[in-house]
C-alpha positions in Angstrom: 1.8 34.9 -37.8 3.7 32.8 -35.2 6.5 35.4 -35.0 4.0 38.1 -34.3 2.3 36.0 -31.5 5.6 35.8 -29.6 6.8 39.4 -30.4 7.0 42.3 -27.9 3.7 43.6 -29.2 2.1 40.2 -29.8 -0.8 38.4 -28.3 1.2 36.8 -25.5 2.7 40.1 -24.4 -0.7 41.6 -24.1 -2.2 38.6 -22.2 0.7 37.8 -19.9 2.0 40.4 -17.5 5.8 40.7 -17.8 6.1 38.6 -20.9 9.4 38.9 -22.7 10.1 37.4 -26.1 12.7 34.7 -26.1 14.3 33.7 -29.3 14.6 29.9 -28.5 10.8 29.9 -27.8 10.0 31.7 -31.1 12.4 29.4 -33.0 10.7 26.3 -31.5 7.2 27.7 -32.4 8.3 28.4 -36.0 9.8 24.8 -36.3 6.6 23.3 -34.9 4.5 25.4 -37.4 6.7 24.2 -40.3 6.4 20.5 -39.2 2.6 20.8 -39.0 2.4 22.5 -42.3 4.7 19.9 -44.0 3.3 16.9 -42.2 6.9 16.1 -41.1 8.4 14.9 -37.8 10.2 17.2 -35.3 12.2 16.5 -32.2 12.8 19.5 -29.9 15.1 19.5 -26.8 15.0 22.6 -24.8 15.9 23.6 -21.2 13.5 24.5 -18.4 12.1 28.0 -18.8 12.2 28.0 -22.6 8.4 28.1 -22.8 7.9 24.8 -24.7 4.2 24.5 -23.9 3.2 27.8 -25.5 5.6 27.2 -28.3 3.7 24.1 -29.5 0.2 25.1 -28.4 0.2 28.3 -30.5 1.0 26.7 -33.9 -1.3 23.7 -33.1 -4.3 25.9 -32.3 -3.7 28.1 -35.3 -3.1 25.2 -37.7 -6.8 24.4 -38.1 -5.9 20.7 -38.0 -7.2 18.0 -35.6 -4.5 17.7 -32.9 -3.7 15.3 -30.1 -1.4 16.5 -27.3 0.0 13.8 -25.1 1.7 14.7 -21.7 4.0 12.7 -19.5 1.6 12.3 -16.6 -2.0 12.8 -15.6 -1.0 15.7 -13.4 0.7 17.5 -16.3 -2.4 16.7 -18.4 -4.6 18.4 -15.9 -2.2 21.4 -15.7 -2.1 21.8 -19.4 -5.8 21.5 -19.9 -7.0 23.7 -17.0 -4.2 26.3 -16.9 -2.1 26.6 -20.0 -4.6 25.7 -22.7 -7.4 28.1 -21.6 -4.9 31.0 -21.6 -3.7 30.2 -25.1 -7.3 29.7 -26.3 -8.3 33.2 -25.0 -5.1 34.8 -26.1 -5.4 33.6 -29.7 -9.1 34.0 -29.9 -9.4 30.3 -30.7 -13.1 29.4 -31.4 -12.7 25.6 -31.9 -13.3 22.9 -29.3 -10.9 21.4 -26.8 -11.3 18.2 -24.8 -9.6 16.3 -22.0 -9.5 12.5 -22.3 -8.3 10.2 -19.6 -8.1 6.4 -19.4 -11.3 4.5 -18.6 -10.1 3.8 -15.1 -10.7 7.5 -14.3 -14.4 7.4 -15.2 -17.3 6.1 -13.1 -19.0 3.1 -14.5 -22.7 3.4 -13.6 -23.3 -0.3 -14.2 -20.5 -1.4 -11.8 -21.6 1.2 -9.3 -25.1 -0.3 -9.3 -23.8 -3.8 -8.8 -21.6 -2.7 -5.9 -24.5 -0.9 -4.2 -26.6 -4.1 -4.5 -23.7 -6.3 -3.3 -23.0 -3.9 -0.3 -26.4 -4.6 1.2 -25.7 -8.3 2.0 -24.7 -7.4 5.5 -21.0 -8.1 5.0 -19.8 -4.9 3.5 -17.2 -2.6 5.1 -19.1 0.4 6.5 -16.4 2.8 5.3 -16.5 1.5 1.8 -20.3 1.5 1.8 -20.3 5.2 2.9 -18.0 6.0 0.0 -20.3 4.2 -2.4 -23.2 6.2 -1.2 -21.3 9.5 -1.6 -20.3 8.5 -5.2 -23.8 7.6 -6.0 -25.0 11.0 -4.9 -22.2 12.7 -6.9 -23.0 10.6 -9.9 -26.4 12.4 -10.3 -24.7 15.7 -10.6 -21.5 15.1 -12.6 -21.4 15.8 -16.3 -18.0 14.1 -16.9 -18.0 11.1 -14.5 -14.3 11.9 -13.9 -13.7 10.5 -10.4 -10.9 13.0 -9.9 -13.7 15.6 -9.6 -15.4 13.8 -6.7 -14.2 15.7 -3.6 -15.5 12.9 -1.3 -13.3 10.2 -2.9 -9.6 9.9 -2.1 -7.3 9.3 -5.1 -6.2 6.0 -3.7 -9.6 4.8 -2.5 -10.0 1.0 -2.7 -13.5 1.6 -4.0 -12.3 3.0 -7.3 -11.4 -0.3 -9.0 -14.8 -1.7 -8.2 -16.8 1.2 -9.8 -14.7 1.7 -12.9 -14.3 -0.5 -16.0 -11.4 -2.1 -17.7 -10.9 -3.4 -21.2 -11.4 -6.8 -19.7 -14.7 -6.3 -18.0 -16.4 -3.5 -20.0 -19.5 -4.9 -21.8 -19.5 -2.2 -24.5 -22.9 -1.8 -26.3 -24.3 -4.8 -24.5 -24.1 -3.0 -21.2 -27.5 -2.0 -19.7 -26.0 1.4 -18.8 -24.4 2.0 -22.1 -26.4 5.2 -22.8 -25.1 6.7 -19.5 -21.5 5.6 -20.0 -19.1 8.4 -19.1 -16.3 6.8 -21.2 -18.5 6.8 -24.3 -19.4 10.5 -23.6 -15.8 11.5 -23.0 -14.8 9.9 -26.4 -17.7 11.7 -28.1 -16.3 15.0 -26.8 -12.8 14.0 -28.0 -14.2 13.1 -31.5 -15.9 16.5 -31.8 -12.9 18.5 -30.5 -10.2 20.2 -32.5 -7.5 19.6 -29.9 -7.6 16.8 -27.4 -5.3 16.5 -24.3 -4.3 12.9 -23.3 -1.3 11.4 -21.5 1.4 8.9 -22.7 -0.1 6.0 -20.7 -3.5 6.4 -22.3 -2.0 7.1 -25.8 0.1 3.9 -25.8 -2.5 1.8 -24.1 -5.0 2.9 -26.8 -2.5 2.2 -29.5 -2.1 -1.3 -28.2 -5.8 -1.8 -28.2 -6.2 -0.5 -31.7 -4.1 -3.4 -32.9 -6.9 -5.7 -31.8 -9.4 -3.8 -33.8 -11.8 -2.7 -31.1 -12.2 -0.6 -27.9 -10.1 2.4 -28.7 -10.7 5.7 -27.1 -8.5 8.2 -28.8 -9.8 9.5 -32.1 -7.8 9.8 -35.3 -5.9 13.1 -35.8 -3.7 15.0 -38.2 -1.2 16.3 -35.7 0.4 14.5 -32.7 2.5 16.3 -30.1 4.3 14.5 -27.3 5.3 16.6 -24.4 8.1 15.0 -22.3 8.6 12.5 -25.1 11.7 11.0 -23.5 9.4 9.1 -21.2 7.7 7.2 -24.1 10.1 4.2 -24.4 9.7 3.1 -20.8 6.0 3.6 -20.9 5.6 1.8 -24.2 7.3 -1.3 -22.8 4.4 -1.7 -20.4 1.8 -2.0 -23.2 3.3 -3.9 -26.1 3.3 -7.3 -24.5 1.0 -9.8 -22.7 0.4 -9.8 -19.0 -1.8 -11.5 -16.5 -1.9 -10.2 -12.9 -3.3 -11.6 -9.7 -5.3 -8.4 -9.4 -7.1 -9.1 -12.7 -7.9 -12.6 -11.5 -9.1 -11.4 -8.1 -11.4 -8.9 -9.9 -12.7 -11.7 -12.1 -13.4 -13.8 -9.0 -15.2 -10.9 -7.4 -17.4 -10.3 -10.5 -18.3 -14.0 -10.5 -19.2 -13.9 -6.8 -21.4 -10.7 -7.3 -23.2 -12.5 -10.2 -24.0 -15.4 -7.9 -25.2 -13.1 -5.0 -27.4 -10.9 -7.3 -28.7 -13.0 -10.2 -27.8 -16.6 -9.9 -28.5 -17.6 -6.3 -29.4 -21.1 -7.5 -26.1 -21.7 -9.1 -24.1 -22.6 -6.1 -21.1 -23.7 -8.2 -20.4 -20.0 -9.0 -19.6 -19.3 -5.3 -17.1 -22.3 -5.3 -15.6 -21.1 -8.6 -15.1 -17.6 -7.2 -13.5 -18.8 -4.0 -11.2 -21.3 -5.7 -10.0 -18.8 -8.3 -9.4 -16.1 -5.7 -7.3 -18.6 -3.6 -5.4 -19.9 -6.6 -4.5 -16.3 -7.6 -3.4 -15.4 -4.1 -1.2 -18.5 -3.8 0.4 -17.9 -7.2 1.2 -14.3 -6.1 2.9 -15.6 -2.9 5.1 -18.2 -4.7 6.3 -15.6 -7.2 7.8 -13.6 -4.3 8.0 -9.9 -3.7 5.7 -7.5 -5.6 7.1 -6.0 -8.7 9.6 -8.8 -9.1 10.8 -9.2 -12.7 12.6 -12.1 -14.3 12.7 -14.6 -17.2 9.3 -16.3 -17.2 10.6 -19.5 -18.7 13.1 -19.9 -16.0 10.7 -19.0 -13.2 8.1 -21.5 -14.5 10.6 -24.3 -14.2 10.5 -24.0 -10.5 8.5 -27.0 -9.0 6.7 -24.8 -6.6 5.7 -22.3 -9.3 4.8 -25.1 -11.7 2.5 -26.7 -9.1 0.7 -23.4 -8.5 0.3 -22.9 -12.2 -1.5 -26.2 -12.5 -3.8 -25.2 -9.7 -4.5 -21.8 -11.3 -5.2 -23.4 -14.7 -7.6 -25.9 -13.1 -9.4 -23.0 -11.4 -9.7 -21.2 -14.6 -10.9 -24.3 -16.5 -13.6 -24.8 -13.8 -14.7 -21.2 -14.1 -15.0 -21.6 -17.9 -17.1 -24.8 -17.6 -19.4 -23.4 -14.9 -20.0 -20.0 -16.5 -20.9 -21.7 -19.8 -23.8 -23.5 -17.9 -25.3 -20.1 -17.1 -25.3 -18.7 -20.6 -28.7 -17.3 -21.7 -29.9 -16.6 -18.2 -30.5 -12.9 -17.4 -27.3 -11.0 -18.0 -25.0 -13.7 -16.6 -23.7 -14.5 -20.1 -21.6 -11.4 -19.7 -19.5 -13.3 -17.2 -18.0 -15.2 -20.1 -17.0 -11.9 -21.8 -15.5 -10.8 -18.5 -13.6 -14.1 -18.1 -12.6 -14.7 -21.7 -9.1 -13.0 -21.5 -8.2 -15.3 -18.6 -9.8 -18.7 -19.4 -7.2 -20.1 -21.7 -3.9 -18.4 -20.8 -0.7 -19.3 -22.7 1.7 -20.0 -19.8 4.6 -20.2 -22.2 4.1 -16.7 -23.8 
């Protein structure tokens, strides 16, 4: 069957003008077919122009097995899903379902958008950012996927994006008031129902790391896993199988606390103090660590008197946040602050 697809008179020759059979491409497709059938592993190294994408898509689509295809980048993921995959689906007469699944940071969070809209009306909001929020809100009533990459009025590097998307740290899950409208949940549902799902290495490995905790995973189980540009995996994997705490995460936490104070807990003045103190401590810590992206041995770095001093200040700020937030449990939705803050409240500085 596979040999026929890639032959002179095969499906690809009929669908693609100028298609010429190439033995390396056919050999790869046959090898992929055997690996899928036998449930074995296969590593393929082939030069540019071999036609690797079609060589793994054809046997995957014809296998009848649930397949996850992971690409090296989000751009390649888009290209595969919107260009290569539709061609192969039509060429092979595939009648199953396919889905595109990105990381949660690509999908609009209706709950966080609502909170940002409320916060932006306090008279201190940046007019440019407010304008973008209004455009996103208008787009949100039309979109079916919630994929912010489809919002033409929003730049890819817009500073608004982190404020209207969720992370594993601040997502409230089924406790979220907007859970029924959650685009991440809908995207995962489409992936669960699909026969072939296109993801990227960053999402796959991040999801694998989350699976180890027992909750929050996005990518469904599958019978076949295909990694395109697999040589990138070791470097990407090193980003996910460890523990990290960034100043950006702490700043986001401080901002969420401040928003809760401004919108729900105006009588809890301590929350404003907590947010300011945490934000300042995170900024000071970032400064003493030096240039952005600096890497080094944490145990050696933490022996510096300057760094040690800022660590104490940051820990004090986190302890204060923990104590003040606990006082607000049970009032409105403010208990969710503790869920948001939990990953940061008791950091292990020696890890």
